[in-house]
Structures are given as structure tokens and as C-alpha cells.
N, C-alpha and C positions, 0 to 999 in steps of 0.2 A: 572552607566554602567560599567561593568567589562569586561576586555579582557583577554583571555587566549592565551599564546604563542603557537600557533598551525597553521601549514600551511593550514589547511582545512577551517576553519571559526572560528569566535569568538562566544562564548556563551554569551547570554544576558539575563539579568533579571531572572537568575536562571535556565534557560534551560540547560541541559547537552550538547545539540547540537541544533543549529539553522542554517538554510541555506537559503539564498535568491536566490541561484543558479547563482550569479554573477561570481562564479568560478565552474568549474567541478572537482576540486581536491577532491579526495576521492570517486568519483563515477566511476563505472566500468560497461560497457555495453557489451553484447554478440554480438550485431549487431547495429552499430551506424547509419546504413541507416534506421533502423526501430524505434529505441528508443534511445535517447540521450539527453544530457543537452545542451540547447541553451542558452549560457551565455549572448548573446546580449539582448534577451528578458526575460531572467531569468526564464526559464521554462523547464520542461522535455517534449519534443515532442514525441508523440507515434503514429505511423501509424500502426493500428492493423491488423494483419493477422493471419492465422492459418497454422501450418505445419512446422515451423522452430522455434528454441528457440530464442525469442526476449525478453530479460530481462535486467534490469538495477538494480544495488545495490549500497548502501552506507554502508561501514563497520563501524558500530558504535563502536564495541569493539576496533578496532585500534584507532579510533578517541578519545574515552574516556579514553583509557588505562586501562579499566576494563570491565568485562563481563556484558552483559545486565541481569538484575535481572530476576530470575525465579518466582518472586512474584508480583512486582509492577513496572509499567512504563506507560508513556503516549506518543503516537505518534499522531501528527496533521499535516495535509496538505490539500490543496485544489486542486480540479480537475474540468476541464471544457471540454466539448466536442464540436468540430466544426462540427462533423457529427456523427450520430449513425445509422448504418445499421441495417438490419433485417435478421439475419442468425445465423448459429452456429459458425461463424468465428470470433465473436467480443467479446469473453470472455476475461476479464482482471482481474488479481489477484493483490491485493495490501496488504502489510502487512510486518511483520517481519519473517525472515526465518533463518534456520540454514545453508543453502547452498547459495553460491554466484551465480553470473551470469551465470556460466557454467552449472548450474542445471536448466532444463526446468520445466514446471508445472507438468510433470509426472515423475520427478525424486524424489526419496525418500528424504523427508526433514521434519523437524518440522516447523510448520507455524502457526501464528495467524494473521487473518486479514479478508478480504472480497473479494468477486468476483462480478463484474458487468456483465450483459449480457442483450441481447434483441433479441428474436426470437419468433415471434408470433405463428409460426407453432407448437412449442413444449413448452408446459406449464412448463416443468421442467427447461427450460433454458431461459425463457423470464423474469424472475425475474431481476429487475435492482439492487438489493442488496441481497447478500447471505453471511452470516457469514461463515468463513472458519477456521477450526482447523485441523491440520494434525500431526499425530504421526509417523514420519519417513515413511511416504507413499507419494504417489502423492497427488495432490490438487483437484482431482475430487470428487464430491459427498460427501463432508464433510461440514456440517453446520447445525445448529439447528434453525437459524432465517432467514426468507426470507421476503422481502417487495418489492412491485412494486412502484417505484418512477417515477413520470413523470419528466424526465430530459429535461430541455429547452436548446437548442443549444446556445453556447457562454455564458453560465452562470456558474459561479463557485459555486461548492458545497464543503462544508467544512467537512471533515471526521475526526473523532477522534476514535482511537483504544486505549483502556485503559486496561491494565492487572491490576486487582484489588486484586488478590491473586494467590496462586499456582493452584487454581481450578476454577477460574472465570476470564472472561474478558468482557469488555463492548464495544459496537459498537453504534455510534450515528452519525447523519448527520444534518448539520445546513445550514442556508442560508447566514450567515455572519461569519466574523472572531471573533464574540463574542461567538461563540460556544454555542448557547442557546438550541441546540437540538430540534429545532422547526420543522424539517422535519422528523427525526426519533429520538425518545427519547432514552435515555440510555437503550439499550437492554442488559441484562446480560446473557451471554452464559456460561454454566458449561462445564469445561474441566477436564482432568485427570492431576494430578501433575507430570506426566512423560513428559509433554510437555515442553522441556527444550532446552538450547543451541541456543536460538535465538541470532543473532548478526547482521544480514543485514536488512536494509530497502530494500524491494524488490518489484519490479513491474515485472510481467511476463505474457505472453500470453499463448494460448493453442498450445501445440506442436503437438498434433495429428491431423490427416486429412490434409486438404488443403483449401485455399480460402481466399478471402478478400472481404469486402463489403463497404469499404470507411470509416469505423469508425476511428476516430482520436481524440486524447485527448491531453490536456496540464495539467501539475501539477506543483505546486509551493508552496513556503512558508512553509518549513518543520520545525517542532519543535519536540524535543524529550527530555523527562526528565526521568532519571533512579532512581530506588529505591524508588519511591513514585507514588501514583496514583492520586495526587493532583497537577494540573498545577500551575506554579508559578504565 
């Protein structure tokens, strides 16, 4: 086990960054009442609403002392929901962005990741997984892959976002931290090589409209490796 002299967290077993959220150092939130690091329980807690910018980021570039690769990297984390409402107010975006917590979901930004939602009234937003790629625009209506996943309350789902080249990334979902991709296999999404300047791990809600339906999540166990698409 190797340790790096860094106030944020140590890197273990080859990961460029790994955080168990026992510290909030390096994380920045736009609204701590809605989304923040709970260091006691070592999770990010998120009470989802619509109409204000609720986002949290971790600056990978500052932590690593180098830019996030425009060709290869892997991000892993797990998320569980204590409640999932049924409305247009529960959309959540997860991924890597070029813009920090000051930028809402409809702020122009480069982004690779996914969005979760559940709204039975509208088939366009009831998908529980949608890939998202954004070329310095807002995060609405971007994504070539969609899946309806039956999410069980208080159950962790393990998400992997993997950039495999300048023009592709992969998205998968697993039921355990073995990342076997048993829920959603590795889906390859084609992008344009101008999708660059990613530096922040970012979670963000929908800034447009208003409302809340009780949706709430926790996320934990973050791992990131730079300059390769092969986890250590």
C-alpha cells in the first residue's frame, strides 16, 4: 500500500484518487442543505429538488496535479436511494464536468456521465439510466443509451464511467463492488474528440422549473484512475 503526501486522501493500489468520504476536503457544494459530504457516515447525501442549483464537485486536476486525460480514465462509485419519487423533479446527473459547483445543469459545460430519472407520465424522462455527453452546452437531452432499471430502495448500485478513447466512453452498472456489469453491461457511446477539459467529479440536479417529490440518495466509495481505461 502506497501513500501520497496530500491533504485530500491517499491513493491506494494504483488509483489516481480514492475517497471513502471520511473527509470532505477537496469537495465543494453549491448548497450544503441539499447536497453535501456526511463524514460521519462517509457518504454524499442528496435531497433532490428542482429549481435551484444543487451540485457538488471534487476537483481532480488540483488533487492529481495534472489534467484529466482527454482519451482514457475510469470513474467508479456507488449510489443508493432511500426514496424515489414520481415526477419531473428528480433528475440527477453524475459524471465528469469542465465546470465546478457554480454551474447548474443548464450551464454550458463539457460533460461525460449519466442521468437518472423516474416519471411514469412522461416516457422521455422515466428512464432510470441515460448516458449524457455534452459539448459545452447544458445537460438536457444528450445521450445515445437509455435503460429502465428497477431500482430497489436502500440498495447500492455500482456505477462505472470509463473513457476508452478520444471518441468513445463506456457506461455500466453492477450489483456489487466487483463491477461485473451484471445490471447494465458495458455500453459503448460514441462521442466527438472535442469533448475535452473535464476536471471535476460532479453531481448536479435540474435547475429549471420547481418542485420536489422526496427523492433522496447517498453515494460513496469513489475511485478514479487517469491515463488508462483499465482499473488497477
